[in-house]
Steps between C-alpha positions, in 0.01 A plus 500: 500500500625839412464827676200721409602775253316797375675733245388810306561466119391779269296641788307180555542253798629154396518208738661157514321172581574528873322834507215354295482226761477763780224690312282199384594204709589299186818288534802576285479150347128548407602830339781341309270224375233750389764728339625195296138453383436869442385450141194313628428702821594855416771534769678835438840501341800552720793740454856378566703724726833332548418148608159597639167468321281796601136567419316829483325500829160613380491250209583206726253596773215551245589172331502316833160642604348383168679159514371448865149595398499245214633234739224580758235458231634149434434380858221267584153633569397521867156406636392797712177341627431359849559600862837667553540319835428146366797268542602310180720194467749448213239372246267787570780752495616357166155559354474851644837597351412349165787256497480180287568266792613474866859439406550866431433601864680191631802592291498851626487372857778254446744690275425874527549577868308816592320536168169356594338646813523315828180302581243677727420156650681170520398155620719196554350190329549142636731436197732766640424743217369851557177621373545870415216738453490866397230765532364609168617855592863376541483334155347810343770714646768254367339507154497885500878514571623227277699571192656167423625205711746630754341842532156444652428699813789741438430829318764613262684821595342811348653609178485871576832674462631745748 
């Protein structure tokens, strides 16, 4: 990871990927991947300054906002009906969140620590397994904050410049 850098070129602020990460929350690796695919996703061109690749700050922020909005539209549809306090198990939570099957939530719980919200209620079963249940309101809040796996429940930093 490099140090955040902001530089004025021809009267315009330019930033490196570390500064874009600070402004948007997008990892430098994700930025590099999207930059490599810029022909298909519209990522702004960079300008080489020495060994650094810099981006016009306004262009990259506007692009990121549009890109994030397109990603948000691609998320599953959430069922907003029912009592907000009702507790739902994994199959019911799967249906509420519009996932194809229970393995999506089970995978989040097993492999993406901290991504899926903690259960509002747990019960130990005779088999030794836990039955987890979430309030509808907890699941709705999670759905409102998600952007992609690994980002649910965590708002991205604001993209406003100082």
